[in-house]
N, C-alpha and C positions, 0 to 999 in steps of 0.2 A: 348750467343746465340743471333742471329739476330732476331729482330721482324719479324713477318709475314708481307707480303707486305701491307696487309690492314691496318696495324698500323703505317706504315711509311709515313712521310710527307716530304721527301726530295725534290721531284719535285715541290710540291707546294710552299715550303719555297724559293727555288731557283727562281722560276718564279715570286713569289710575289716580292722579293727584286729587280728583274730586272724591273718589272712593276712599282714599287715605284720610282725607279731611273728615269724612263721615265716620270712619272707624275711630279716629281720635275722639270725636264728639261722643260716640257710644262709650268708649272706655272711660272718659272722664265723667260722663253722666252716671255710669254704673258705680264709679268709686264715690261720687259726690254724696250718695245717699247712705254710704257706709263708713266714710272716712272718720267721722267723729267717734263712732264706736270702736274702730280699729286703732286709730292713732291720735285721737283727741285727748283732751286734758284728763277725761274720765274714761278713756278708752282702754283697750287691752294692752297696747304697747304705746304709750304717749310719746309722740314725736318731740315734744318740748323737753321731756326728761332726757331723751337721747342727746339732743344737742347740748343741754346743760352739762351732761357727763362728758362730752367730747371737749367742750371748752376747757375743762380742768385737766384733760388727759393729753391733748394734742396742741401743737403749735399752729403756725400758719398753714401747714400742710393740710389741715382739716378742710380748707375750702376746696381742695382738689380731691381729697379722698372721700369726702361727702358733699358732692356738688349740689347745692340746694339753695334756692332764693330764701328759704326760711331762716337762714343765718341772719338775715337783715330784717325781715318782716315779722319774725316770731312764728311759732308753730302752734298757735292756739286754734281752737275750733273754727273760729271765723275765717282765719288765714287759710287753713287747710280747705275749707269749703270754697272760699273765693278762688283758690288756685284751680280747684276742680271746675267750678262753673265758668271761670275765665277760659279753661281749656276747651269746654263745650262751645263757648262763643267763637273761640279762634277756629276750632275744627269745622263749625258750620260756616264760617266765612270762607274757609278753604273749599269746602264742598260747593259753595255758591260761586266759586271763581273769584272772590274778592281778596285782593292782596295775598296771593298764595304763598309767596316766599316768606313774607312777614308772618303770616298765619302759621305756617308749618314751623317756623323757628320758635314762635311762641309756644306752640303745642309741645315741641321737643323739650324746651327748657322747663316748662311746667311739669311735664310727665316725669322727666329725669329728677326734678326737685322732689316730687312726691315719692318716687320710687326709692329715693335715698333715705327718706325718713319713715315711710310706712313699712319698709324693710320686708319682713317675712310674708306679709300679706300682698306684697307687690313684686314678687320675685319669681313669677312664673315664666316659662319660656316665651309665651306670646307677649309678656310685658317687654322682655328683652328684644324680641322680634319687632315690636312696634317702634322701640327706640332706634334700633339699627335701621329700619326701613325709613323711618322719619328723617333721620340724619342723612342717608344717602339720597333721599328724594329731593333734598335741597338742590342737588346738582341738576335735576330734571326741571326745576321750577322756574318759570319765566319771571322776570323782574317786574313786570307791569302791575299796576294797581288793580285793573280789572281784566280778567281773562275769560272771554266767552269761547265757545267751541269754534266759532267762525274764525278762520285765520290762525288757528293753533299752530305754534312753531314746531319745528322738528327737534326732537330731543337729541342731545349730543350722544354719539355712539359709545363713548367710554362710560358715561353715566348709565346708559341703557344696559351696557355689559355688566356693570356692577350690580344692578338690581336683578338681573337675570341670574348672576352668580350666587347672589343671596338665596333666590328661589332654589337653585340647584343644591346649595349646601343644606337648606332646610329639609328638603324632600330626600335627597340621596342619604344624608346622615341618618334620617329616621329609619331607613331600611338597614343600613350598615350596623347601627348600634344594636339592633335586635340580634344580629348574628354574632357580633363580637362580644356581647355581654355573656355569652354561654348559657343563656336561658333556654332550657330544654323545650318549653312549650312552644317557643318560636321555631326552634330547629326541627321539631317534629310536626310543625304546622298545626298545632293543637291550641294555639293561643286564643282563638276566637270562641272556643268552647267555654272560657271563663271570662272573657273580656266584657261581655255586655252587662253582667251583674257586678263585676268588681270595679268598673270605672268609677271615678269619683262621684258624679251625679247622674245616675242612669235616667233615661227617658222611658216613657211607656212603650215606645217602639222598640226599645232594647229588650223588653220582656219578650216580645214576639220574635225578635231576631235570635234570642237565646233558645227558643223552642225548635229552631231549624235542625234538621237531622245532621249528625256528625260529618258525613261525607260533604255536605254542602259547606260546613264550617271549614273544612280542610281546603276545599277548592277556593273559597273566599280568601283564606289566609295566603294561599299561593298567589292569587291575583294581586293581593295587597303588596306582596314582595315584588311581583312583576312590575308594578306601577312605581313603587318607591325606588327600586333599584335600576329600572330600566328607563322609565319616562323622563327622569331628569336629564339624561344624556341627549335626548331629542331637542332640548332647549337650544343647543348650539348647532344642530343640524340645518340642513336645507329647509325651505319653506314648508313643504308637505310634512316633513318629520316634526318641525317645530309646532305646527298646528295640531298634529296628532298628540304630541306631548301635552300641549295645552288642554286638549280635550280629555285626556286620561287624568291629568292632575285635577282638573275641575270636577270630573266625575267622582274621584276619590274624596275630595272635600265635601261634596254634596252628600255622599253616603256617610261620611263621619258625622256631618251635621244632622243627618236624618236619624241617627241612633245615639247621640250623645250631646252633652252640654260642655262645649269647649270655649266658652266666652266669645271673644271676637276673633279667635284664631283662624276659623274657617273663612270668614269674611276678609281678613287681612291676606291670607294666602291666595284666595281667589282674586283679590285685587292685584297681587303680584303676577298672577297668571295673565292678566290683561295685557301686559307688556310683551307678551309673545305673539299678539295678534296685529299684524300689519294693516295698513289702511284698506287694502283690497278685501280683507276678511269681513269688513263691516258692511251693513246695508247701503245701497247706493245713496239714499236720501241723506244719510248721516255723513257719508264721504263728500258729497257735494257741498253740504253746509260747512264742513271743516275746511275744505280746500278753496272755498269761493273767495276769500279775501285774506290778504296778508297784512298785518298791521304795519304802519309806516316804521321804517327803520329796521325791519326784520326781514331778511331774505327768505325765500321759500324753496327748499328748507334751508335752515341755518347750517353753515359748515361746522364740522365738529371742532375745528381749530383753524384760525386764519393766519397763524404765524407759526414758524418753526418753534419758537419758544413755548407757545401754548401747547403744541403737540407733544413736546418733550415733557412739559409739566404734567399734562394729562396722563401720558404713558407712565411717568414715574408714580403718580398717584395711584393708578390702577395696579401697577406692580406691587407697591407696598401693601395696598388693601388686599390683594389676592394672596400674598405670602402670609400676612398676619391672619386672615381669616382661614386659610388653609391649615396653618398651625393649630389654631383653635379647634378646627373641625377634626383633624386627625388625633388630637389629644382625647377627644371624647370617644374616638374609636378604640381607645386603649392600645394604640400602636406605639411601639418603642421607636420613635423617630427623633433623631438628634438635630434640633434646629440650632442655628447660631445664636449665641448669647444676646446679640442685639435684637433678634426677633422676639425672644422671650421677655427681654426687658421691655421692649416696646409694647408687647401685649399686656404686661403687668401695669405699665404706666397708663395705658388707655382704659384699663378695667373699670375705673369709676364712672366713666362716661357711657359704658354699655353700648358701644358702637361696633364692637367686634365680639361676636358671641358664637358659642358652639351649640348646636341643636340636635335633637333626637329624642322623640317622644316615645314612652313605654318601652324602654330598652329591656327591662325585666318585667315580665307579666306577673301580677299578683294572681294567685290561684284560689284564694279565699277572700271573703269580705268580713273583716272584723270591724264592727261598728261600735263607736262610743255612745253610750247613753248616759247623759248627765242628769243627776237627781239631786233634789234638795229635801230637807227635813227639818222641822222644828224641834223634834224630840229624839231624833236618832232611831226611831222605831219605824214610823210611817214615812216612806219616801215617795216623792212625786217627781215625774220626769219633765224636764224642760224639752220642748219640741222645736226643732229647727225647721226653717221654712222649706228647705229643698232636699236635704240629705235624707236617706232612709231613716225611718223612726217607727211611726204607726204602721203596722203591718198591712192595714187595709187602704192606706192612702196611695193613690195612683201617682207613679213617678211623672214628673212634668217636664216640659221644655221651658228653660229659662234663659238660655243663650239668645242673644249676645251678652246679656247681663251676666256678671259673674259674682255670685254670693261668696265673697272671699272667706268668711268664717266657715261656711259649710264645706268648701274646698279644703281648708286647712285641717278640719276635723278628719278628713280622709287620710291625710298624711300623718296626723298624730297617731292614728291607730296602727301605723306601721312601726312604730318605736315606743320606747319606754316613756311614760308620762314625765318622769323626772328629767328628761333631756329636753322637754318642750317648755322653755321658759314662758312663752306666750300662753301656753295652756294653764300653767299655774296662776298666771296673772288673770286669765279669763275666769277661773274658779273664784279668785279673790274678788273680782268685780261683781259676780253674782252675789256673793255674800254681802257686798256693799250696796247692792241694789242699784248699780249704775244704770240710769235711764238710757244712755247712749248705747251701752252694750246690750241691754235688754231689748232695744229696738231692732237689733240684728236677729232676734229669735221670733219664731212663729207663736210660741205659747209660753207664758210665764206663769207657773202653777202657784206663785206667791205674789198676787197683785197688790195685797195690802202692806206687806213688809218683807224684807229679805229673809231667807231661811237661816237657821242657826248653823246648819251643817250643809255641806255639798259633797258629793262623791261622783265618781264615774265608773260605770260598769261596762264590760266588754261582751258583746254578743256576736255570734257568727250568723250572718245574714246570707240569704240565698233566695233567688227568685223561685216562686212556687211553680209547679208544673200545671198543665192545662186542667187536670182533674181536680187538683186542690183548689185552684182558683174558682172553677165552676162550682165547687161545693161550699167554699167559705167566702168567696169574694176577695180574698187576700192576695196581694201582689208579691208579698214577701213572707218567708218563714224564718224563724231564728231560734237559735239554741244558745243558752248562757256559756260564756268562756270563763269568766272570772272577773276579778277586780282590776280596773285600769288605774284608778287613783283612789286611794283610801280617804275616808271622811276627813274633811278639814273644817275648821271654824276660826273666825276672828274674834270670837268672844272667849273669855276665860272659863 
């Protein structure tokens, strides 16, 4: 007997898989136009150099510790770009419903391969989220070569649970880490006073949000905590609670996307929220189309397990996944919990695959914005600034929306400003590439003040940036104001 419509999740599973394919395509396309400058032969951190070094230092375990297809095809510029564009093609195929299981597997392998060698620039939480989501989604994916919405099969309940538990961990942990970090701005509900101008790549709407009165910022912060700490529990409640949780989580993601640039994170999180919507929540026309025909050989809906052995295997898999992911989650909360050694060893063993991750964004809020300005000079006296395409630089340039594209170098410059330049191996390499005039690296920038030849010297200065107030912007047209902080990296040169 078929389940009632309120218990069916055919439409949600179908649309989620298509949305996941689209997110994969976006992530790969975004990386494709940057990968040569980030990890190519003349890039900031060449992937080929990494693999060559590992060949001399590691034995066969390197294939597990650094899982990547580039061990066999090489990590030259052409191979890196081919992997990116191959991922775009596979993602678009999944989004179109063509061979979804094969397409998702190809996407996962390619993205893991790139993450393993691009390293620093492909190590954000949403990169890990995409890999974990893509891996778990394989259990939701039908085996057919062509999968239209008409006759979409019912997802197995255990696979659906794992996807929802991932969404729970992502959102609930984001709230918990803000409290367990000990950060005073979160505990006093003052974090949004500084968030909008200190986030990595602000938008022009963030300027307006920053102008809001302090009481409104406090209330907004309280609402944020209410959603992050409360709404995730509704995921596992009865239907009305689940739908309310979905609405709250979607609203939060839309608000975040409206005032910040967080790559494909918001799209991926909203795709996960789709799995909270049962078939009865969708328009009648869409529901009739989905339920009108069941493909031959597939019951309507499919049973979660037809044999006792399958039920036991599914239960064991869910149990292991929940234990491992909970251990990772609580570790990020800084809780002193003693997990069995087997759990810790299993987590460590699976770490290279990035399929069990801990989440929690903005655990500690930065209260000031120190921005790095990179300059070059031919004589050590006159210095000209390199301009980045999206991060703050020119005071009069309006902040822009760039998501779901992620300019990886711009993002990494934000992180670099939080620590000493000598600890940033990639930053030292970046400066060296500017002195060499690497075309691939220069392509990552908006403005190269030395178009004819590389400069003799480069240096980096630190400035404190802040949004202007309404009066200053009305008078000057500037979106930013800045004051000098000091030297971030002293002048360096490759010439004697």
